[in-house]
C-alpha positions as a Python dict, from the first residue, in 0.01 Angstrom:
ca = {
    (1, 'M'): (0, 0, 0),
    (2, 'A'): (21, -360, 151),
    (3, 'T'): (-301, -504, 261),
    (4, 'A'): (-140, -636, 576),
    (5, 'Y'): (-181, -296, 721),
    (6, 'H'): (-563, -305, 684),
    (7, 'D'): (-545, -574, 935),
    (8, 'P'): (-766, -466, 1231),
    (9, 'G'): (-600, -696, 1458),
    (10, 'L'): (-272, -478, 1460),
    (11, 'I'): (-395, -235, 1679),
    (12, 'R'): (-400, -493, 1954),
    (13, 'Q'): (-35, -533, 1895),
    (14, 'F'): (95, -192, 1779),
    (15, 'G'): (-140, 68, 1909),
    (16, 'D'): (-118, 289, 2194),
    (17, 'D'): (-235, 221, 2532),
    (18, 'I'): (-591, 306, 2453),
    (19, 'E'): (-614, 125, 2137),
    (20, 'K'): (-497, -189, 2305),
    (21, 'N'): (-720, -175, 2600),
    (22, 'L'): (-1026, -94, 2384),
    (23, 'A'): (-943, -282, 2058),
    (24, 'D'): (-1272, -459, 2057),
    (25, 'R'): (-1453, -185, 2122),
    (26, 'I'): (-1283, 32, 1850),
    (27, 'L'): (-1324, -231, 1611),
    (28, 'N'): (-1701, -314, 1671),
    (29, 'T'): (-1773, 57, 1652),
    (30, 'V'): (-1549, 158, 1372),
    (31, 'P'): (-1472, -179, 1157),
    (32, 'S'): (-1276, 29, 911),
    (33, 'Y'): (-1028, 183, 1179),
    (34, 'A'): (-742, 22, 1084),
    (35, 'T'): (-794, 93, 708),
    (36, 'F'): (-838, 439, 773),
    (37, 'W'): (-538, 476, 988),
    (38, 'A'): (-319, 316, 731),
    (39, 'I'): (-436, 560, 450),
    (40, 'F'): (-518, 887, 620),
    (41, 'V'): (-256, 887, 898),
    (42, 'G'): (6, 616, 835),
    (43, 'N'): (309, 545, 1025),
    (44, 'D'): (672, 530, 942),
    (45, 'G'): (761, 271, 1218),
    (46, 'S'): (923, 570, 1444),
    (47, 'R'): (626, 742, 1526),
    (48, 'N'): (600, 973, 1245),
    (49, 'S'): (344, 1044, 982),
    (50, 'L'): (405, 947, 640),
    (51, 'P'): (404, 1227, 377),
    (52, 'M'): (92, 1287, 201),
    (53, 'P'): (203, 1445, -134),
    (54, 'G'): (-59, 1676, -321),
    (55, 'A'): (-283, 1714, 0),
    (56, 'S'): (-433, 2055, 61),
    (57, 'A'): (-349, 2274, 346),
    (58, 'E'): (-662, 2214, 553),
    (59, 'A'): (-606, 1824, 487),
    (60, 'I'): (-272, 1833, 631),
    (61, 'K'): (-394, 2072, 921),
    (62, 'N'): (-707, 1800, 986),
    (63, 'R'): (-451, 1537, 965),
    (64, 'A'): (-231, 1669, 1249),
    (65, 'L'): (-515, 1708, 1466),
    (66, 'I'): (-618, 1337, 1418),
    (67, 'W'): (-255, 1217, 1461),
    (68, 'E'): (-227, 1392, 1781),
}
C-alpha cells in the first residue's frame, strides 16, 4: 500500500463532513486515524470498502460496522 494513503491531511480533503470539520481534533486524539482507515477500512474511490481476503466473518462484520 502506498504511504500516501497514510497522510493524515487527506481527511481534510477527502473525509466526510464530520471528518473535514473535526480533522484537527481527530488527528490530535487519534494520530493513527489515517493509517487505521487506510489499512482496516479502505476505499476504492467510489465509496466502497476494499476487499479483505482471508478475514474472518467476525472481522468482516466489525469492519462493516466501522464503515457505516
